[in-house]
N, C-alpha and C positions, 0 to 999 in steps of 0.2 A: 383332640387329633396329634400325632405324632408327628416330630421335626421331619419327617421323611415324607410324610403325607402331605406337608404344607408347602413341599417343593415338585410334588407328583403332578404335570399337567393336565386338567380335566376336559373332557367335552362333554357337551350335552348331542347325545346321537337321535335323530329323527329317523324314521320310517314311516314313508306314506305308500301304502298299497292298496288292493284289493282286498275284502275281508277275507277270500279264501287264501290268499296269499299270507296274510296276518296272522290266521292261525297257523301255519307253518312256522314263520318267523317266532311266534310265542313258544314253540315248541324248541326251536332252537335256543332262546334262551334258558328256559328251564334247563335242557340239558348242560348247557353250558355254566347253570348258575350264576346267570348274569340276570342283576334286578331290573324289573321292567317300573319304573317310578310312576309313569303315567299312560295312559290311551284313551282316545276318543275314536268315535264316529264321526264322519265329514263327509263334504261332497266335493266332488273334484268341478273345475269350472272351464278347464279345457275346450274351446270351440271343435266342431266336427274336422275343419281341414288340420288341427293340431295334433288329435288322438292318435293318428300313428306315428306321429314324430315323438310325442312323448309316450307313449306306451301307455295311456292313463285311459281307454277307452270307458271303463266302468265308470258312473260317476258316484258309487258308492265307495266310500273309502275310508281306510282306517288308518289311526294315527299312533304310532308307538314312541317315547320319548324315555331316554333313560341314562343319566349321569355316569359317564363313567372314567378311570384312566384313559390318557391318549391311545396307550399301548393296546389297551384293551378294546377301546372302539376302533381303530384302524383292523384290528382282526375281527370284530365282528363287521365291519363294514365289506371285508374280503369274503366272508362266509356267508352274508347275504346275499351279494352278487352272484357268488356258486350256485348257493340253495335255491334262491328264488329267480335267479336270472333277471336280475332288473336290469332295463333298458330294453327290453324286450317289449313286444305289443302287450299292451291291458297287466302290465307288472306293476313298476313302482319307482319309486327313487328313495333314496336314503341318502343321506349327508350329516356332518358335524359340524358343531358352532363352538370355536374355542370359548372357555370362561374367563375373559378377559376381567377387571375391574369393572368398566362402563357396562358390558354387558351383565356381570351380578348385579348390578343396578337396575337396569333394564327389566332382567328378569324377575327382580324382587316386585318391580312396580307391578308387573305382570301375574304378580302371584293370585291373584284373585281369578286369573282364566288358567295359569299352568299349575298351581299348588306348588313351585320351586321353592324352597326355603333352606337355611345354612348352608348354601353353596360354598366350596373349598376355594380360596383365592387362588390366583395363578402367580406364580413366580417372578421375579424379575425377570431373571433370563428367558422365561417363556417370553413374556412380554415385548421383550427385545427380538426377540427371533420373530414374534408375529407382526411387529414393525417393520421388519425389514423383508418380507416376505410378501411377495406379489399375490394376494390372492382373487382368484379368479373368478368366484360366486360369492351372493351375498343373499341373505333370508331376509324378506320386506316382510314386516308385519303390521296389518292396518287394523285397529281396530274401531268400531261401528256401529252404530245403531241399529237394531234388527231391522233386517227388510232393507238394507242399503249394500249390502255384498256385490251386488251385481253393477250398481254404480261406480263401486270399487274397481271391479275386473273391468269395466268398459274404459274408464278411466285408464289403467293399468294398459291394457293394451293398446290403445293409440299410442301410448308411450314406447311400444315396443315388447312389452310382456306377453309370454306365450298365454299361461294358464295359469291357475293357482288352487288352492284348497280352503274350502269355507269349514270353520268349525263355530258351531253354536256356542252361545255362551250365558251363564247368568252372572250378573255382577253382584259383588257383596262389599260394602264397605261404608263407612260412616260418611251423611251428606254433608256435615262441615269440609272434608277434604276432597269430595267430588267438587264440592262449589268451588274450591282453591283452584283446582285443574279444569274448572269450566266445563266438566261434564254433565250431561244431562241426568234428569232422574231416574229416567226409563232403565230398568232393571235388563233385559234382554240385549245380548250385544251379539256381534257378529265377528269373529277373527278370523282374517283373511291372510293365507300365507302365502307368497309367491318368493320363487326361486330363479334367481336370475343373474347375468354377467354383471358384476361389480361397475365395467364401463357404462351398463343402463341403470342402474339404480338409483342414480339422483334427479335422471328425466321422470322415471317411473313415481318416486316418491313426491315428486313435485307435482306431477298430474295427479294423483290421487290427493292431496293435499288440497289444490284447487280447487278441485270436485267436490271432495267429501271430508274437508277439513274441520276444526273445530266451530268456524263461523259457518258451516252450512249444518242443513237437519241432520246430518248424518252424524254430526259431532266427532269426527274420526280423529284419533291419535295414531301417526304412522312411524314406527320406527325399524332400524335395521342391524341388520347383526351380520358379521362376516364368517362366510362357511370356508373351512379349510379342507376339506374332499367331499364331494360328491360321488355317487355311483346312481346310475341310472338314467343320467339327463344327456338324452340325444341332442346335438347340436349342429348346425354345418360347419 
């Protein structure tokens, strides 16, 4: 990596949308020669009364993830909003997560789910800027044993969450390391992604931890990451 790249701020761009819009998004990334590192099929969890509010009426979801320089991530967000009309009914949501040192560690821990490796470090100036900014949204990630995602969302909704997205995953890793973290031997996992206001993050995480934490049968791990830009999230 050259010196200039070391000081370039990077973002993880997430797009969660319907399969139909996802196909158009893939075309946009290809046309712009923008890499798509990973993509998954998922399920939306928004209750009926939240469908119109969030614009996530179709339960089938597709998730795109790309690691980009910040300037390119910002450009792609604007294009996605314009081309996919994010925020309208039955569209989707897109957001970026800054790669701070803490987030690098978290995402490497989640490599078995996200496949993220060798991420570029965030420069000191960017870290300081992130500390000074008041980020309005956060991404909550809950990883639980298979079959407990609804329990996660039940607890999250009681604490103020609107909806979430479920990704089904298969755990890989050595048993000794898993024993250290207190994780079960069960291979099938579910990852629940929830985008929420920063002020609601802690209550939601606490509620999930109390209901589906490591001491429960769900054997859940709950993490959060700051979101610096979000498109398509309609709020009061």
